[in-house]
N, C-alpha and C positions, 0 to 999 in steps of 0.2 A: 708509831707513837713517838719513838726517839726522833725521827725526822721532824715532826711537828714541834717538839721541844727545842730542837736546834734552830729551827726557823724563828721561833719566838724569841730565843736568846739573841740571835743576830740582829733582829730589828730593834730590840730593846737597847742594845749596846750602841747602836748608831745614834739614837736620839733625834730630837727636832733641831733643825738648823735655821738660823735667822741671819740674813745679811745686815750688817751695821756699819755706820760711820761713827767715829769717835775721836775725841781729843785725848792725848796721853797726858795725864796729870803727873804721874810718877811711875817709876819702874823699880821693882824689888827683885833683883837677880837671885838672891838667896831663897826667897819664897816662891820663885818662878811665877811671879804675878805682876800685874800692872793695874794701876788705878786709872779708870777710863771714865770720861764724861760722854754719855751717848744719849741719843734720842730714844724714843719708844722702840722696844725690841718685840716686833710682831705682836702676838697675843700673850706673850710671856711676862713682859715687864714694861712699866711706864718709864719715861725718861728719868735718868738719875746718874749720879757719879758713884762708882763702887769699884772694889778690887775684884779682878778676874784672874784666875789661873790662865796662863798662856801656854799652849802646846803647838808644836814641838819646840824644843829649845832654840832652834834656828829662827823661829818666829819671834820669840822673846828677845833674841839678840838684835833684831831689827828696830826695836822700840827705844825711843828717847823722849824725855820730857819735852812737851811742846809739839810733838808730831801730830798730824791729823792722819787717821788711818781708815782704811776699809778692811773689814774682816768678817768672819762668821762666828756667831755665838752658837755653841752646841749645848743643848740642854738634855740631860739624861736623868730623869726623875728629879731628885734633889740636888744633883751635881750639875755643874756647868763649867765651860771654859771657852776661851777665844782661840781661834786658829785661822789659818789662811790670811795672815796679816800682810797688807800692802800699804806702805807709807805713801800717801798721796801729796802731802805737803809738810813743810817744816816751818815752825815759827822762828 
């Protein structure tokens, strides 16, 4: 029974992952987040501009206003964040 509980916890923590492309509108180092304008995110969200937490810190450090990025949005229940950031062009 414990093994089943642990398996359930592991899959819950991983969440759903969606590949995205986005434009960086602003970066807030103190809040560890960035405001991103992106297209539709899989079956989770329509296209919009909103603030996303960015993890880990080294991915946040890559971001600058005006960058165009490829990344992954991870959704875990009501929580979400951006990771795996790759800057593909700068304005």
